[in-house]
C-alpha positions as CSV (number, residue, x, y, z in Angstrom):
1,M,-3.7,136.6,140.9
2,R,-2.0,139.1,143.3
3,L,-4.3,141.4,144.9
4,G,-1.9,144.4,143.5
5,A,-2.4,142.7,140.2
6,L,-5.8,142.6,140.0
7,L,-6.3,146.2,141.4
8,A,-3.8,147.1,138.4
9,V,-6.4,145.4,135.9
10,Q,-9.3,146.8,137.2
11,L,-7.6,150.3,137.4
12,G,-7.1,149.9,133.6
13,L,-10.6,148.5,133.2
14,L,-12.0,151.4,134.8
15,L,-14.7,149.0,136.0
16,A,-15.5,148.9,131.9
17,C,-16.9,145.4,131.8
18,G,-17.9,145.0,135.6
19,S,-18.9,141.2,135.8
20,C,-19.6,141.1,132.2
21,G,-18.8,137.3,131.8
22,D,-17.3,136.8,128.4
23,K,-19.0,139.7,126.8
24,A,-16.8,142.9,125.3
25,A,-16.6,145.7,127.6
26,P,-18.9,148.9,126.6
27,Q,-16.9,151.7,124.5
28,P,-19.2,155.1,125.5
29,R,-19.9,157.0,122.3
30,R,-19.1,160.5,124.0
31,V,-18.8,163.3,120.9
32,A,-15.5,165.5,121.2
33,E,-15.5,169.0,123.1
34,A,-15.0,170.5,119.3
35,E,-18.1,168.6,117.8
36,I,-20.3,170.1,120.8
37,E,-21.3,173.0,119.2
38,S,-21.6,171.4,115.6
39,I,-25.0,169.5,117.2
40,A,-27.4,172.4,117.6
41,P,-31.0,172.7,116.2
42,A,-30.3,174.7,113.3
43,T,-28.0,171.8,112.1
44,F,-30.8,169.5,111.5
45,E,-33.4,171.9,110.1
46,G,-35.9,170.0,107.5
47,D,-35.0,166.7,109.5
48,D,-37.8,164.6,109.6
49,G,-36.3,162.8,112.8
50,V,-35.8,165.8,114.7
51,E,-38.9,168.1,113.2
52,R,-40.9,164.7,114.7
53,C,-39.3,164.5,118.0
54,V,-39.8,168.5,118.7
55,H,-43.2,168.5,117.7
56,A,-44.2,165.4,120.0
57,A,-42.7,167.3,122.7
58,G,-45.8,170.2,122.1
59,R,-45.6,173.4,123.2
60,L,-42.7,174.3,124.6
61,P,-41.9,177.1,127.3
62,D,-39.3,179.4,126.2
63,E,-37.0,178.1,128.7
64,A,-37.6,174.5,127.7
65,E,-37.3,175.0,123.7
66,R,-33.5,174.8,123.0
67,A,-32.8,172.0,125.1
68,V,-35.5,170.0,123.7
69,R,-34.3,170.7,120.0
70,T,-30.8,169.7,121.0
71,F,-31.6,166.9,122.8
72,C,-33.4,165.6,119.7
73,A,-31.0,166.6,117.3
74,E,-28.4,165.1,119.5
75,T,-30.2,161.7,119.9
76,E,-30.6,161.6,116.2
77,R,-27.2,162.2,115.2
78,L,-25.4,159.3,117.7
79,G,-28.0,156.9,116.8
80,L,-28.7,155.5,120.3
81,V,-31.5,152.9,121.2
82,G,-33.8,155.4,123.5
83,A,-33.3,158.3,125.4
84,S,-35.9,160.6,127.7
85,L,-35.9,164.2,128.9
86,A,-37.7,165.7,131.6
87,I,-38.2,169.3,132.4
88,H,-40.0,171.3,135.2
89,V,-40.3,175.0,135.2
90,P,-42.6,176.2,138.1
91,G,-46.0,177.2,136.6
92,K,-45.4,176.0,133.6
93,K,-46.7,172.5,132.0
94,E,-44.1,169.6,132.5
95,V,-42.1,168.9,129.5
96,L,-41.7,165.5,128.4
97,V,-39.4,163.8,125.5
98,A,-38.8,160.4,124.1
99,R,-37.4,158.8,121.5
100,G,-36.2,155.3,120.4
101,H,-36.6,152.0,121.9
102,R,-37.2,150.5,125.0
103,C,-34.2,147.8,124.1
104,E,-32.1,147.5,120.3
105,G,-33.9,144.7,118.0
106,R,-37.4,145.1,119.9
107,P,-40.0,147.1,118.6
108,E,-41.2,148.4,121.7
109,R,-40.8,152.4,122.3
110,V,-39.4,154.4,124.7
111,D,-42.4,156.4,126.0
112,P,-42.6,159.1,129.6
113,K,-42.8,156.1,132.3
114,T,-40.2,154.4,130.5
115,R,-37.4,153.0,133.5
116,F,-34.2,153.2,133.1
117,P,-31.5,152.6,135.1
118,I,-29.7,155.8,136.9
119,G,-26.9,154.0,138.7
120,S,-25.1,156.6,141.1
121,I,-28.3,159.1,141.4
122,T,-29.6,156.4,143.6
123,K,-27.6,157.5,146.3
124,T,-29.7,161.2,146.6
125,A,-32.8,158.6,147.7
126,T,-30.1,156.2,150.4
127,A,-28.9,159.7,151.9
128,L,-32.5,161.1,151.7
129,M,-33.7,157.7,153.5
130,A,-30.7,158.0,156.2
131,L,-31.2,161.8,156.5
132,E,-35.0,161.1,157.8
133,A,-33.7,158.2,159.9
134,L,-30.9,159.6,161.6
135,G,-31.9,163.0,161.8
136,P,-29.8,165.5,164.2
137,R,-27.1,162.1,164.5
138,L,-25.9,162.3,161.5
139,D,-22.3,163.2,162.9
140,E,-21.7,160.4,165.2
141,R,-20.3,157.6,164.6
142,P,-22.2,153.8,162.8
143,G,-19.2,152.0,165.0
144,S,-17.5,152.4,168.2
145,E,-14.4,153.9,166.0
146,G,-14.1,155.4,162.2
147,P,-16.7,157.7,160.2
148,S,-19.3,159.0,161.0
149,W,-22.5,158.8,159.1
150,R,-21.9,162.4,157.4
151,Q,-18.4,161.7,156.4
152,L,-19.6,158.6,154.5
153,L,-22.7,160.3,153.0
154,Q,-19.9,162.8,151.9
155,H,-17.6,160.1,150.1
156,R,-14.9,161.7,153.4
157,G,-14.8,158.6,155.5
158,G,-11.9,156.6,153.6
159,V,-13.7,153.7,152.8
160,P,-11.8,152.1,149.9
161,N,-13.7,151.8,146.2
162,L,-12.5,147.7,146.3
163,P,-12.9,145.4,146.8
164,A,-16.4,146.1,146.4
165,I,-18.5,144.5,149.1
166,E,-21.0,141.4,147.4
167,S,-22.0,139.4,150.6
168,P,-24.8,140.7,152.7
169,A,-23.0,139.2,155.3
170,E,-20.1,141.2,155.0
171,N,-18.4,143.1,158.5
172,W,-19.5,146.2,158.5
173,R,-18.0,146.7,161.8
174,A,-14.9,145.5,160.5
175,R,-14.9,147.6,157.4
176,L,-15.2,150.5,159.5
177,A,-11.9,149.4,161.6
178,P,-9.0,152.7,160.8
179,A,-6.8,150.0,159.8
180,Q,-9.4,149.1,156.4
181,L,-9.3,153.2,155.8
182,D,-7.2,154.4,152.9
183,F,-7.1,157.7,154.7
184,P,-8.1,159.1,158.1
185,P,-12.1,160.1,157.8
186,G,-12.6,163.3,157.2
187,E,-9.0,164.2,155.5
188,L,-9.9,163.7,152.2
189,W,-13.1,163.3,149.4
190,N,-12.5,160.0,147.6
191,Y,-16.2,159.0,145.8
192,S,-16.7,155.3,147.2
193,N,-19.6,153.5,146.4
194,N,-18.9,151.4,149.7
195,G,-19.4,153.6,151.7
196,Y,-23.1,153.8,151.2
197,V,-23.0,150.3,151.1
198,L,-22.3,150.6,154.5
199,V,-24.5,153.0,155.8
200,A,-27.4,150.9,154.5
201,M,-26.3,147.8,156.3
202,A,-25.7,149.9,159.2
203,L,-29.1,151.5,159.3
204,A,-30.7,148.1,159.0
205,E,-28.8,146.7,162.0
206,L,-28.8,149.6,164.3
207,E,-32.5,151.4,162.9
208,A,-33.9,148.0,161.8
209,L,-34.4,150.1,158.8
210,D,-34.8,147.2,156.2
211,F,-33.9,149.0,152.7
212,A,-35.8,147.4,150.2
213,G,-38.4,147.7,152.2
214,R,-38.0,151.1,153.0
215,F,-36.7,152.2,149.8
216,A,-40.2,150.7,148.0
217,E,-42.3,152.5,151.0
218,R,-40.9,155.9,150.1
219,F,-39.9,156.2,146.9
220,S,-41.9,154.2,144.6
221,P,-45.1,156.7,144.7
222,L,-42.5,158.6,143.1
223,G,-41.7,156.1,140.1
224,L,-38.7,154.5,141.4
225,G,-37.6,151.3,142.0
226,L,-35.0,148.7,142.9
227,T,-36.1,145.3,141.5
228,P,-35.6,145.3,137.9
229,G,-38.9,144.4,135.6
230,P,-38.5,141.7,133.0
231,N,-38.6,144.9,130.9
232,D,-36.2,147.6,132.5
233,V,-33.0,145.9,131.6
234,C,-32.4,144.7,128.1
235,E,-29.6,142.5,126.2
236,H,-27.7,145.1,125.1
237,Q,-27.4,146.5,128.8
238,M,-26.0,142.9,129.9
239,L,-22.8,144.3,130.9
240,G,-21.1,145.6,134.5
241,E,-24.1,146.9,137.7
242,L,-27.1,145.5,135.7
243,R,-25.6,142.4,134.8
244,S,-25.7,142.1,138.5
245,A,-28.7,143.0,139.0
246,V,-30.8,140.6,137.1
247,E,-28.6,137.8,138.4
248,R,-29.2,138.8,141.7
249,P,-32.5,140.2,141.6
250,D,-33.1,139.6,145.3
251,L,-32.6,142.4,147.3
252,S,-31.0,140.7,150.4
253,Q,-28.2,139.4,148.0
254,R,-27.6,142.7,146.9
255,P,-25.6,145.2,149.0
256,D,-24.8,147.6,146.5
257,A,-28.5,148.6,145.6
258,A,-27.7,151.5,147.9
259,A,-25.2,153.1,146.2
260,G,-26.4,152.2,142.7
261,G,-29.0,149.7,142.1
262,A,-32.3,152.4,141.2
263,L,-34.5,152.5,138.4
264,A,-36.7,155.3,136.9
265,S,-38.1,157.4,134.3
266,P,-37.1,161.2,134.1
267,S,-40.1,162.4,135.5
268,A,-39.8,160.1,138.5
269,L,-36.6,161.9,138.6
270,L,-37.9,165.1,138.7
271,A,-40.2,163.5,141.6
272,L,-36.5,162.9,143.4
273,A,-35.5,166.6,143.1
274,A,-38.5,168.3,144.6
275,E,-38.4,165.8,147.7
276,A,-34.7,166.7,147.9
277,Q,-35.7,170.2,147.8
278,R,-37.6,169.7,150.6
279,H,-34.6,168.8,152.7
280,P,-32.4,171.8,152.3
281,E,-30.2,169.7,154.9
282,L,-28.8,167.6,151.7
283,V,-26.9,170.5,150.8
284,A,-26.6,172.6,154.2
285,D,-22.7,172.4,154.3
286,P,-20.8,170.7,151.5
287,V,-17.6,169.8,151.3
288,D,-14.6,170.5,148.4
289,T,-14.2,167.1,145.8
290,A,-11.1,169.0,144.2
291,E,-13.3,168.8,140.6
292,G,-14.6,172.1,140.7
293,D,-17.5,171.0,142.4
294,H,-18.8,170.6,146.1
295,Y,-21.0,167.2,147.7
296,G,-23.2,167.3,150.2
297,L,-25.3,164.4,151.4
298,G,-26.0,162.3,147.9
299,V,-26.0,165.4,146.2
300,R,-23.7,167.3,143.8
301,V,-23.1,171.2,144.8
302,R,-21.8,173.4,142.1
303,E,-21.7,177.3,142.4
304,E,-21.1,179.2,139.0
305,G,-22.0,183.1,139.2
306,G,-23.9,183.5,142.2
307,H,-26.3,180.1,142.0
308,R,-25.9,177.1,142.7
309,L,-26.7,173.9,140.5
310,Y,-27.9,170.8,141.9
311,G,-27.9,167.3,141.1
312,H,-26.4,163.8,140.6
313,R,-25.1,161.6,137.5
314,G,-25.0,157.8,137.0
315,S,-23.7,155.1,134.9
316,T,-24.3,151.6,135.2
317,G,-21.8,150.7,132.3
318,G,-25.0,150.1,129.9
319,A,-27.0,153.6,130.7
320,W,-26.2,156.6,131.9
321,A,-28.4,159.6,133.7
322,R,-28.3,162.9,134.9
323,L,-30.5,164.7,137.3
324,M,-29.9,168.6,137.7
325,W,-32.0,171.4,139.9
326,D,-31.7,174.8,140.9
327,E,-33.0,176.7,144.1
328,R,-35.5,178.5,142.0
329,G,-37.4,175.2,141.9
330,R,-36.5,174.6,138.2
331,A,-35.1,171.0,137.4
332,A,-34.1,168.8,134.5
333,A,-33.6,165.0,133.9
334,L,-32.0,162.6,131.4
335,T,-31.8,158.9,131.1
336,V,-30.4,156.4,128.3
337,N,-30.4,153.3,127.7
338,E,-26.6,153.2,126.4
339,D,-23.6,154.6,128.5
340,L,-23.6,157.4,126.3
341,Q,-22.9,161.1,127.8
342,L,-25.5,164.0,125.8
343,D,-23.5,166.4,126.1
344,A,-24.9,169.2,124.3
345,T,-28.4,168.7,125.6
346,V,-26.5,169.3,129.1
347,M,-24.9,172.4,127.8
348,A,-28.6,173.8,126.3
349,I,-30.0,172.7,129.5
350,R,-27.3,175.0,131.5
351,R,-27.8,178.2,129.1
352,D,-30.8,178.2,129.4
353,L,-32.8,176.9,132.2
354,F,-30.5,177.5,134.5
355,G,-29.0,180.7,132.9
356,L,-25.3,179.6,133.5
357,E,-22.0,179.2,130.8
358,A,-21.9,176.0,128.7
359,E,-18.9,174.6,129.9
360,T,-17.9,173.7,133.4
361,R,-14.8,175.6,135.3
362,H,-12.5,173.1,136.9
363,P,-9.2,174.3,139.2
364,P,-6.3,173.7,137.0
365,A,-4.2,170.5,137.2
366,P,-1.2,171.0,139.3
367,A,2.4,170.8,138.6
368,L,3.9,167.2,139.4
369,E,7.4,168.2,141.0
370,D,6.0,168.7,144.3
371,F,4.5,164.9,144.0
372,V,7.6,163.0,142.6
373,G,7.9,160.4,145.2
374,H,7.0,156.7,146.0
375,Y,2.9,156.4,146.6
376,A,1.3,153.2,148.8
377,V,-2.3,152.3,148.3
378,P,-3.4,150.6,151.8
379,G,-4.2,147.4,151.8
380,W,-2.6,146.6,148.7
381,S,0.9,145.1,147.5
382,L,1.0,148.5,144.7
383,P,3.9,150.8,144.7
384,L,3.6,153.2,142.5
385,E,6.0,155.9,141.8
386,V,6.0,159.7,140.1
387,R,9.3,160.6,138.4
388,I,9.9,163.2,136.0
389,D,12.3,162.9,133.3
390,A,13.5,164.8,130.4
391,S,10.3,164.5,128.7
392,G,8.1,165.4,131.5
393,P,6.6,163.3,134.6
394,R,6.0,159.9,134.2
395,L,4.4,157.1,136.4
396,D,6.0,153.7,137.0
397,I,4.0,150.4,138.4
398,P,7.5,148.4,138.7
399,E,5.6,145.3,140.7
400,L,3.6,145.0,136.9
401,G,6.7,146.2,135.0
402,V,5.0,149.1,133.9
403,S,7.1,152.4,133.7
404,G,7.7,155.6,131.8
405,L,3.5,155.8,131.7
406,E,3.2,159.8,130.7
407,L,1.1,162.1,132.7
408,V,-1.0,164.5,130.9
409,A,-2.6,167.4,132.2
410,L,-6.4,168.3,131.9
411,A,-8.3,171.0,131.8
412,T,-11.0,168.7,134.0
413,G,-7.6,169.6,136.9
414,A,-6.8,165.8,136.1
415,H,-3.4,163.7,135.0
416,R,-4.3,160.9,132.8
417,I,-2.3,158.3,131.8
418,T,-3.4,155.7,128.8
419,W,-3.5,152.2,130.1
420,P,-0.6,149.9,128.2
421,L,-2.8,146.5,128.2
422,S,-6.4,148.3,127.7
423,G,-5.5,151.3,125.9
424,L,-8.2,152.8,128.1
425,P,-7.8,156.5,129.9
426,V,-7.0,156.5,133.1
427,D,-7.7,160.1,135.5
428,L,-5.6,160.5,138.7
429,R,-5.7,163.7,140.3
430,F,-3.0,164.7,142.4
431,L,-4.1,166.5,146.1
432,R,-2.1,167.7,149.3
433,N,-2.9,168.6,152.3
434,A,-1.9,168.4,155.8
435,Q,-1.5,164.8,156.1
436,G,0.8,165.0,152.6
437,R,0.6,164.6,149.0
438,W,-1.9,161.9,147.5
439,I,-3.1,160.2,144.2
440,R,-7.2,160.0,143.4
441,A,-8.2,157.9,141.0
442,P,-11.4,156.1,140.4
443,L,-10.7,153.0,142.1
444,F,-8.0,154.0,144.5
445,V,-6.6,156.7,146.9
446,G,-2.6,156.3,147.3
447,H,-0.4,158.6,150.0
448,A,3.0,159.3,149.6
449,I,5.4,157.6,151.4
450,E,10.0,157.8,151.3
451,A,10.2,154.3,149.9
452,P,8.0,151.6,148.1
453,A,5.8,149.3,150.5
454,E,8.1,146.5,151.8
455,G,6.2,143.2,151.8
456,D,2.7,144.2,152.3
457,A,1.5,140.8,151.5
458,S,-2.1,140.0,150.0
459,P,-4.5,138.6,152.4
């Protein structure tokens, strides 16, 4: 298969299946925004399952009561396999709530110490390790050319997210060469797992920092780990990154570990948040993501109402996690052993624990008249075309015979297409800076060109 077609297929699947073999891709069971407000503690008054969940949490501080009740109600309504919540309010007892089963179809119950995969929250730990190893040298380049350490850690290095780095023998210096980048370092923000993998590989060679060994030394005392244990990953989760982790447990064969290979309980995530708060350099100079928030070193930063909310989220295809903290030292962590986002619980936490509005505000989606034209994806034979006809903006991918995909503006500031092969949604962001016009998607960055790319042969 040509690389252009491969990218298009992966774009359409949005990494939903990863390396899942003959298993079906997991379908996230999210609650529609209109339903979120209906998941309230009062809705479940008298429900034995919810009441037992709330009672098990013990005496609750005022700042945590609604969050715990909403967590118990939402998990009951969605019927998930297992989940847990931890909340820290300085000067008060830590709140720990766990419910459900460790694995689908197995009797073991989830408890406050149960570790679930945390996906990209691992990046917060990786950034801490890099900061401690490099100190004031963050603005130096690990290679003779290309992005700096800081740019890699802030997703501004231009490193493509595909093809994924799968071999520890990969030449990390070659991956940082300007010809291999999607855009000049510092010009755009584009989330890249590969950027963090390259940081770990460069630290190993230049700083003699063994990632797995240092991670265990630094974070095992907090309750975080890398190597999946026999009870950490369940059969119902064996999709995508988790399957890769279990099939290749030797961390020397898992260069992806630095980007999303950790496991933790929610109380361990609170400990990670406390460590991050002791290193303000992580959030000292965050950059705009064009998604309504900013990104520091392995930490997302959102400014609302004169306050800052910090944290990260992670998803592996078989698990979901969220970590949040603020400047007062309040913190909350959620872990779920399915690809399921607890939106109502997050809203309750934002309201009562952090005093923020329930809904996230995003910059509006731009009008697309200024983005009409052809776009090239560096390194891939996949020219795209944006056009506007009588029915509105459309996206064409001529190489695949795909034309007329409707571009629908979303409240998140992105535009969505529905991929014809799978029916899955794909969100695109249209950006403009001094270098020109860009399309950013989860798996690629494309830049505007005068005409479609010609003869861009696949390597």
